[in-house]
TIPA-266100 format. One record per atom (N, C-alpha, C): x, z, y; residue in one letter. Coordinates in steps of 0.2 Angstrom, whole numbers, padded with zeros to 4 digits, always signed. Layout:
% TIPA-266100
XZYA ...
***
This chain:
% TIPA-266100
+0004+0000-0007X +0000+0001+0001X +0004-0001+0006X +0001-0001+0013X +0004-0004+0019X +0006+0003+0020X +0000+0008+0019X +0003+0013+0024X +0008+0019+0018X +0010+0018+0013X +0015+0022+0011X +0018+0019+0013X +0023+0011+0012X +0029+0009+0014X +0031+0010+0021X +0026+0011+0025X +0028+0012+0032X +0029+0020+0033X +0024+0025+0031X +0027+0029+0031X +0030+0035+0028X +0034+0031+0022X +0039+0034+0019X +0045+0037+0022X +0048+0032+0024X +0054+0032+0026X +0053+0039+0033X +0050+0041+0036X +0048+0044+0041X +0047+0051+0039X +0043+0049+0033X +0041+0056+0027X +0047+0061+0023X +0050+0055+0019X +0060+0058+0018X +0065+0060+0023X +0062+0058+0029X +0067+0061+0034X +0067+0067+0038X +0060+0071+0036X +0059+0077+0037X +0059+0082+0031X +0060+0079+0027X +0058+0083+0019X +0064+0087+0019X +0072+0084+0020X +0074+0090+0021X +0072+0098+0024X +0071+0097+0029X +0067+0104+0032X +0062+0108+0027X +0057+0105+0025X +0053+0107+0023X +0058+0110+0016X +0062+0107+0013X +0065+0110+0009X +0068+0115+0009X +0074+0117+0016X +0077+0122+0017X +0073+0128+0018X +0067+0126+0020X +0062+0132+0024X +0061+0135+0016X +0058+0130+0012X +0057+0133+0006X +0061+0139+0001X +0069+0137+0001X +0073+0140+0001X +0073+0148+0002X +0072+0147+0010X +0072+0155+0014X +0066+0159+0012X +0062+0154+0010X +0055+0160+0010X +0053+0163+0003X +0051+0169+0002X +0051+0173-0001X +0047+0170-0008X +0049+0170-0016X +0046+0170-0020X +0040+0171-0022X +0035+0167-0023X +0027+0170-0023X +0027+0172-0032X +0021+0177-0034X +0019+0177-0040X +0018+0170-0044X +0019+0168-0050X +0017+0161-0054X +0010+0163-0054X +0008+0156-0054X +0001+0154-0052X -0002+0155-0062X -0005+0158-0064X -0008+0159-0070X -0010+0152-0070X -0009+0148-0077X -0011+0141-0079X -0020+0142-0081X -0024+0137-0080X -0030+0137-0078X -0034+0132-0084X -0040+0132-0085X -0044+0129-0089X -0045+0121-0087X -0045+0123-0078X -0045+0115-0076X -0038+0113-0076X -0033+0115-0075X -0025+0114-0075X -0026+0110-0082X -0026+0113-0086X -0026+0110-0094X -0030+0103-0095X -0037+0103-0091X -0040+0097-0093X -0036+0090-0087X -0033+0093-0083X -0032+0088-0080X -0023+0084-0083X -0021+0091-0088X -0013+0087-0091X -0019+0083-0097X -0023+0083-0099X -0025+0082-0105X -0028+0076-0102X -0032+0076-0096X -0035+0069-0093X -0030+0062-0090X -0022+0065-0090X -0016+0062-0087X -0012+0058-0094X -0012+0062-0100X -0008+0061-0105X -0014+0058-0111X -0021+0058-0112X -0024+0057-0117X -0024+0049-0116X -0021+0045-0118X -0021+0040-0119X -0027+0036-0124X -0028+0037-0130X -0034+0036-0133X -0040+0038-0130X -0040+0043-0127X -0047+0046-0123X -0052+0049-0128X -0046+0053-0134X -0049+0057-0139X -0050+0065-0137X -0047+0068-0131X -0049+0073-0130X -0042+0079-0132X -0038+0073-0136X -0032+0077-0137X -0026+0073-0135X -0019+0077-0133X -0015+0074-0132X -0010+0075-0136X -0007+0070-0141X +0000+0072-0147X +0005+0072-0140X +0009+0073-0147X +0016+0076-0141X +0018+0064-0141X +0017+0061-0146X +0019+0056-0147X +0015+0051-0138X +0008+0053-0139X +0004+0051-0131X +0010+0053-0128X +0011+0059-0125X +0015+0063-0119X +0020+0059-0117X +0025+0058-0122X +0031+0057-0122X +0030+0048-0121X +0028+0045-0123X +0026+0038-0121X +0023+0037-0114X +0019+0041-0112X +0018+0041-0103X +0023+0046-0099X +0028+0050-0101X +0032+0052-0097X +0037+0047-0098X +0038+0040-0102X +0042+0036-0104X +0039+0031-0099X +0035+0028-0098X +0031+0024-0094X +0033+0027-0088X +0031+0033-0084X +0032+0035-0077X +0039+0035-0077X +0044+0037-0079X +0050+0036-0077X +0054+0030-0076X +0052+0025-0082X +0054+0017-0081X +0051+0017-0071X +0042+0017-0072X +0040+0014-0065X +0043+0020-0059X +0047+0026-0059X +0049+0028-0055X +0057+0024-0051X +0060+0023-0057X +0068+0021-0057X +0066+0013-0054X +0067+0012-0050X +0063+0004-0048X +0070-0001-0050X +0074+0001-0047X +0081-0004-0049X +0084-0003-0056X +0080+0000-0060X +0081+0002-0067X +0088+0003-0067X +0092+0007-0062X +0098+0009-0064X +0099+0017-0066X +0094+0020-0069X +0093+0027-0074X +0093+0033-0068X +0093+0030-0063X +0094+0037-0057X +0088+0037-0055X +0084+0042-0054X +0077+0040-0048X +0081+0045-0042X +0080+0041-0037X +0081+0044-0031X +0074+0047-0029X +0075+0051-0023X +0069+0055-0020X +0063+0051-0016X +0067+0042-0014X +0061+0040-0012X +0059+0038-0018X +0061+0035-0022X +0060+0033-0028X +0053+0035-0032X +0056+0043-0033X +0050+0048-0035X +0044+0048-0030X +0044+0049-0025X +0039+0052-0020X +0035+0045-0020X +0037+0039-0020X +0034+0032-0020X +0030+0031-0027X +0030+0034-0032X +0029+0031-0041X +0022+0037-0039X +0023+0043-0036X +0017+0048-0035X +0014+0045-0030X +0015+0045-0024X +0012+0041-0020X +0006+0035-0023X +0009+0030-0028X +0005+0027-0031X -0001+0029-0035X +0001+0034-0037X -0005+0036-0041X -0010+0040-0037X -0006+0044-0034X -0010+0048-0029X -0016+0046-0024X -0013+0038-0025X -0019+0036-0019X -0024+0034-0023X -0023+0028-0029X -0028+0027-0033X -0033+0033-0035X -0032+0038-0034X -0034+0046-0037X -0039+0046-0031X -0036+0047-0024X -0039+0046-0018X -0045+0040-0016X -0044+0034-0018X -0045+0029-0018X -0052+0031-0020X -0051+0033-0029X -0056+0033-0034X -0062+0041-0031X -0059+0044-0030X -0062+0050-0027X -0070+0050-0021X -0066+0046-0016X -0067+0045-0010X -0072+0040-0012X -0074+0034-0016X -0079+0031-0019X -0084+0036-0021X -0082+0040-0025X -0088+0046-0026X -0089+0050-0025X -0086+0052-0018X -0090+0057-0012X -0094+0053-0009X -0096+0046-0007X -0099+0043-0002X -0104+0043-0009X -0104+0039-0013X -0109+0038-0018X -0114+0046-0018X -0111+0052-0018X -0115+0058-0018X -0118+0060-0012X -0115+0056-0008X -0117+0059-0001X -0123+0053+0000X -0124+0048-0003X -0129+0045-0002X -0135+0045-0006X -0133+0051-0011X -0139+0055-0015X -0142+0061-0011X -0137+0063-0006X -0138+0070-0001X -0144+0068+0002X -0140+0061+0005X -0146+0060+0009X -0155+0058+0010X -0153+0055+0003X -0161+0055-0001X -0163+0060-0001X -0161+0066-0002X -0163+0072-0006X -0166+0076+0002X -0161+0076+0009X -0161+0078+0013X -0169+0075+0015X -0171+0069+0016X -0176+0065+0019X -0180+0068+0013X -0184+0075+0015X -0189+0077+0011X -0195+0072+0010X -0197+0072+0018X -0205+0068+0020X -0203+0058+0018X -0195+0056+0017X -0197+0048+0015X -0198+0046+0019X -0195+0046+0026X -0195+0044+0032X -0190+0038+0034X -0185+0040+0030X -0178+0035+0028X -0176+0038+0035X -0176+0044+0037X -0172+0046+0042X -0171+0052+0043X -0167+0056+0045X -0166+0064+0044X -0168+0067+0051X -0175+0072+0050X -0176+0074+0055X -0174+0081+0058X -0173+0084+0065X -0171+0091+0062X -0172+0097+0059X -0179+0096+0059X -0182+0100+0055X -0180+0098+0047X -0179+0092+0044X -0176+0093+0036X -0167+0095+0038X -0167+0096+0041X -0158+0096+0042X -0156+0104+0043X -0159+0106+0047X -0161+0115+0048X -0163+0117+0042X -0168+0115+0040X -0170+0117+0032X -0166+0117+0024X -0162+0114+0028X -0158+0112+0022X -0151+0116+0023X -0149+0117+0031X -0145+0121+0031X -0148+0130+0030X -0152+0130+0031X -0155+0139+0030X -0154+0139+0023X -0157+0134+0019X -0156+0136+0012X -0148+0137+0009X -0143+0133+0013X -0137+0136+0012X -0134+0140+0012X -0136+0145+0020X -0134+0150+0023X -0135+0156+0016X -0143+0155+0015X -0145+0160+0010X -0144+0161+0004X -0138+0153+0001X -0138+0155-0005X -0130+0159-0006X -0129+0157+0002X -0121+0161+0001X -0121+0167+0003X -0125+0170+0008X -0126+0175+0010X -0127+0179+0005X -0126+0180-0001X -0129+0184-0007X -0131+0194-0005X -0127+0197+0001X -0128+0203+0001X -0133+0204+0006X -0136+0197+0008X -0142+0196+0012X -0140+0200+0021X -0134+0201+0023X -0135+0204+0029X -0134+0201+0035X -0135+0194+0033X -0135+0189+0039X -0128+0185+0044X -0122+0188+0037X -0116+0186+0038X -0113+0184+0032X -0110+0177+0032X -0105+0176+0027X -0099+0179+0028X -0096+0182+0022X -0088+0182+0024X -0086+0183+0016X -0081+0185+0016X -0077+0186+0011X -0082+0193+0005X -0084+0196+0008X -0089+0202+0006X -0094+0200+0002X -0096+0195+0003X -0101+0192-0002X -0100+0191-0008X -0101+0192-0013X -0103+0192-0020X -0104+0186-0021X -0099+0182-0026X -0101+0173-0028X -0109+0174-0030X -0112+0169-0029X -0117+0167-0031X -0119+0167-0037X -0124+0170-0041X -0123+0170-0049X -0124+0164-0051X -0125+0159-0049X -0124+0151-0052X -0117+0150-0053X -0112+0154-0048X -0106+0151-0049X -0102+0157-0053X -0105+0164-0053X -0102+0166-0057X -0102+0166-0064X -0109+0164-0067X -0109+0161-0074X -0109+0154-0074X -0105+0149-0076X -0105+0144-0075X -0108+0142-0084X -0110+0134-0082X -0115+0132-0088X -0111+0130-0095X -0110+0136-0100X -0103+0136-0105X -0104+0130-0107X -0109+0125-0106X -0111+0120-0112X -0108+0115-0108X -0103+0114-0103X -0102+0109-0097X -0097+0108-0100X -0090+0102-0099X -0086+0104-0099X -0082+0106-0093X -0075+0107-0094X -0072+0106-0090X -0069+0102-0088X -0071+0101-0082X -0068+0097-0079X -0061+0095-0075X -0057+0090-0074X -0050+0091-0071X -0050+0091-0065X -0043+0092-0064X -0045+0096-0053X -0044+0090-0053X -0048+0089-0046X -0047+0082-0042X -0042+0083-0036X -0040+0078-0033X -0036+0078-0030X -0037+0079-0023X -0043+0077-0021X -0045+0076-0014X -0052+0083-0015X -0053+0089-0011X -0056+0095-0010X -0059+0095-0003X -0065+0094-0004X -0067+0094+0003X -0073+0102+0004X -0070+0104+0011X -0076+0110+0010X -0082+0109+0008X -0086+0115+0006X -0091+0113+0003X -0096+0120+0007X -0102+0119+0007X -0108+0125+0007X -0110+0128+0004X -0107+0128-0004X -0107+0131-0010X -0100+0137-0012X -0099+0137-0005X -0092+0142-0006X -0094+0146+0000X -0088+0153-0002X -0088+0158+0005X -0082+0152+0008X -0076+0150+0004X -0072+0148+0007X -0073+0142+0012X -0078+0137+0007X -0080+0130+0011X -0083+0131+0016X -0089+0136+0017X -0093+0141+0023X -0087+0142+0029X -0083+0145+0028X -0078+0146+0034X -0074+0142+0035X -0072+0137+0033X -0070+0132+0034X -0072+0129+0037X -0079+0125+0037X -0084+0122+0042X -0086+0125+0047X -0088+0133+0047X -0093+0135+0053X -0089+0141+0056X -0084+0143+0054X -0079+0149+0058X -0075+0146+0061X -0080+0144+0069X -0074+0144+0073X -0071+0148+0078X -0072+0154+0077X -0069+0159+0081X -0065+0162+0077X -0063+0160+0070X -0057+0163+0066X -0057+0170+0063X -0064+0174+0065X -0062+0180+0065X -0067+0182+0055X -0064+0177+0052X -0065+0177+0044X -0072+0179+0042X -0077+0176+0047X -0086+0178+0043X -0088+0173+0049X -0095+0172+0049X -0099+0169+0050X -0106+0168+0052X -0109+0173+0056X -0116+0174+0057X -0120+0169+0058X -0125+0171+0058X -0133+0166+0058X -0131+0163+0064X -0130+0165+0070X -0130+0163+0078X -0124+0155+0079X -0118+0159+0075X -0112+0156+0075X -0114+0148+0070X -0117+0149+0065X -0119+0146+0061X -0123+0140+0063X -0130+0144+0067X -0134+0138+0068X -0129+0135+0074X -0128+0137+0077X -0122+0133+0083X -0118+0128+0084X -0118+0129+0075X -0112+0124+0073X -0116+0118+0070X -0121+0118+0067X -0125+0114+0064X -0130+0112+0069X -0130+0112+0076X -0133+0110+0082X -0130+0105+0082X -0123+0109+0085X -0118+0102+0086X -0116+0099+0082X -0115+0098+0076X -0114+0094+0072X -0120+0088+0072X -0125+0091+0072X -0133+0087+0071X -0131+0080+0079X -0130+0084+0083X -0129+0081+0091X -0124+0076+0090X -0118+0077+0088X -0113+0072+0086X -0115+0066+0082X -0119+0070+0076X -0122+0061+0072X -0126+0059+0076X -0129+0063+0077X -0136+0057+0082X -0133+0053+0089X -0132+0046+0086X -0126+0042+0090X -0131+0039+0095X -0137+0037+0094X -0142+0035+0098X -0150+0039+0102X -0147+0047+0099X -0150+0053+0102X -0158+0053+0102X -0160+0049+0097X -0166+0048+0094X -0169+0056+0092X -0167+0060+0093X -0168+0067+0088X -0169+0066+0080X -0167+0061+0076X -0166+0059+0070X -0161+0056+0067X -0157+0057+0063X -0152+0056+0061X -0154+0049+0056X -0150+0042+0056X -0152+0039+0050X -0147+0041+0045X -0146+0035+0040X -0143+0033+0035X -0135+0032+0036X -0139+0030+0042X -0130+0026+0042X -0127+0031+0046X -0129+0034+0053X -0124+0038+0054X -0124+0046+0050X -0127+0047+0048X -0126+0052+0042X -0121+0049+0039X -0121+0046+0034X -0114+0042+0031X -0108+0043+0036X -0109+0040+0041X -0103+0039+0047X -0099+0043+0048X -0102+0049+0048X -0100+0055+0052X -0098+0058+0046X -0098+0059+0039X -0096+0062+0034X -0090+0057+0032X -0090+0051+0031X -0084+0047+0029X -0077+0047+0035X -0081+0048+0041X -0075+0050+0047X -0072+0056+0044X -0074+0062+0042X -0073+0069+0041X -0068+0068+0034X -0070+0063+0028X -0068+0062+0022X -0062+0060+0023X -0062+0055+0026X -0053+0054+0026X -0050+0053+0031X -0051+0059+0035X -0046+0063+0037X -0045+0070+0034X -0049+0070+0029X -0045+0076+0023X -0040+0071+0019X -0043+0066+0016X -0039+0060+0013X -0032+0062+0016X -0030+0059+0022X -0025+0062+0026X -0021+0066+0024X -0024+0070+0027X -0022+0079+0028X -0019+0081+0019X -0024+0078+0014X -0020+0079+0004X -0014+0075+0007X -0014+0069+0008X -0009+0066+0005X -0001+0068+0007X -0003+0069+0014X +0003+0072+0018X +0007+0078+0014X +0000+0085+0010X +0000+0090+0010X +0004+0086+0001X +0001+0083-0001X +0005+0080-0009X +0011+0079-0009X +0013+0073-0006X +0019+0071-0004X +0025+0076-0002X +0024+0081-0001X +0026+0085+0003X +0029+0089-0004X +0024+0092-0008X +0024+0096-0013X +0027+0092-0018X +0028+0082-0017X +0032+0079-0023X +0040+0080-0021X +0039+0079-0015X +0049+0081-0013X +0051+0088-0015X +0048+0093-0017X +0049+0100-0017X +0051+0099-0025X +0044+0096-0028X +0047+0095-0035X +0051+0090-0037X +0053+0086-0033X +0060+0083-0035X +0066+0088-0035X +0066+0091-0030X +0072+0096-0030X +0072+0100-0037X +0067+0104-0039X +0067+0108-0046X +0068+0103-0050X +0068+0096-0051X +0069+0092-0058X +0076+0090-0057X +0080+0091-0050X +0087+0088-0051X +0091+0094-0051X +0091+0097-0060X +0095+0103-0061X +0102+0104-0057X +0105+0097-0057X +0112+0099-0056X +0114+0095-0049X +0108+0097-0047X +0110+0093-0038X +0113+0086-0037X +0111+0082-0041X +0117+0078-0039X +0112+0072-0033X +0108+0073-0033X +0102+0069-0029X +0098+0063-0031X +0097+0064-0039X +0095+0059-0042X +0093+0063-0047X +0088+0062-0052X +0083+0064-0058X +0085+0058-0063X +0088+0062-0067X +0092+0058-0074X +0085+0060-0079X +0085+0052-0085X +0081+0051-0089X +0081+0058-0093X +0087+0062-0094X +0088+0069-0097X +0083+0073-0093X +0083+0074-0088X +0082+0080-0084X +0074+0079-0083X +0072+0072-0084X +0066+0071-0082X +0061+0074-0090X +0064+0071-0095X +0062+0071-0101X +0063+0081-0102X +0068+0084-0101X +0068+0090-0102X +0065+0093-0097X +0059+0093-0091X +0055+0095-0087X +0049+0093-0093X +0048+0089-0094X +0043+0086-0097X +0040+0091-0104X +0044+0089-0107X +0045+0094-0116X +0045+0101-0113X +0046+0104-0108X +0043+0111-0108X +0038+0110-0106X +0035+0106-0101X +0028+0108-0099X +0022+0106-0106X +0026+0101-0110X +0021+0101-0116X +0020+0106-0120X +0027+0110-0122X +0028+0115-0124X +0023+0122-0121X +0022+0121-0115X +0019+0127-0111X +0013+0127-0114X +0010+0121-0114X +0002+0118-0117X -0001+0119-0123X +0007+0119-0124X +0003+0120-0134X +0005+0125-0136X +0000+0130-0136X +0002+0137-0137X +0000+0139-0145X -0002+0132-0149X -0003+0136-0156X +0002+0130-0159X +0005+0128-0155X +0013+0123-0158X +0012+0121-0164X +0007+0113-0162X +0004+0111-0167X +0006+0101-0164X +0011+0101-0160X +0012+0096-0157X +0007+0093-0154X +0001+0096-0151X -0007+0093-0150X -0008+0097-0145X -0011+0096-0138X -0015+0100-0134X -0020+0098-0135X -0027+0102-0134X -0033+0101-0134X -0037+0107-0129X -0041+0107-0128X -0044+0114-0122X -0047+0116-0127X -0046+0118-0134X -0049+0125-0139X -0043+0129-0140X -0037+0126-0137X -0030+0131-0137X -0032+0136-0132X -0032+0142-0133X -0029+0146-0129X -0023+0145-0124X -0025+0148-0117X -0020+0146-0110X -0014+0150-0112X -0011+0145-0109X -0002+0150-0109X -0003+0156-0104X +0002+0160-0103X +0001+0166-0098X +0009+0165-0097X +0009+0165-0090X +0014+0163-0086X +0018+0172-0082X +0023+0173-0084X +0027+0180-0084X +0030+0179-0078X +0035+0175-0076X +0039+0175-0072X +0040+0166-0070X +0044+0165-0063X +0043+0160-0061X +0048+0154-0068X +0053+0159-0070X +0058+0156-0075X +0055+0153-0080X +0049+0156-0083X +0044+0152-0089X +0040+0147-0086X +0039+0145-0079X +0034+0140-0078X +0036+0134-0078X +0033+0127-0079X +0036+0121-0081X +0034+0119-0075X +0034+0112-0074X +0035+0107-0068X +0027+0104-0068X +0022+0100-0065X +0017+0096-0064X +0018+0091-0066X +0024+0088-0062X +0024+0080-0065X +0031+0080-0065X 
***
């Protein structure tokens, strides 16, 4: 993509600053592996889509990735080659998820238009907002904050539903406290009361109602969402490419500024063994999750 090639040189020029800062930062506790993380692993490496990642499948994908990274096939993957290959895969995921988000928004427009007038009136818009506020304000104190317990539906997910892979793109949502705070806590005090919430909803309606007729057309609603969506995609992409450069440094064990095939495959071996908790050379969702005790035992994601 043009956006990747244009921005990559500048991005790599500032990467060293981030890496230096990461070296000085205090070590964080290891994040424990999750079912969603395992689902992402299986999605990435399950070539025949049978829900099982065999060691042979895993090694085949890893070899394909290394070959794709090594653009000049010299057996040395430099940081720009590593980031470039990851950016290509990331962009495909972001593009696919963007399409999915837009489809969901079209469905949401239909749901908001309760009187089937082909527009969303203020009453319909605010009725939806009131319902969302009440859903998250579980302690019913008129304020959304971290003091609100998770809604029952979020505490008890449907066990029959398969665990989904981790999305590359996460949009703030009114289905969680974190999403509500991200969208509506304008003064940054860690809470949103009904007055602040209503004011933000009013302002959002006004911004979206471009022709100022007091109603939102499908195009107005969709265009406002797509604008927010594309800004979130750009933010996500920048953050993920920064992390890719950090991963490169972790993979380059001998600090010679490139990743050899041996380094890349050694990292992959650690990752596969980490997920293969029953040590049968296969990774499935049925296996118990690994437990990380410290950073030294933590595998790499790429």
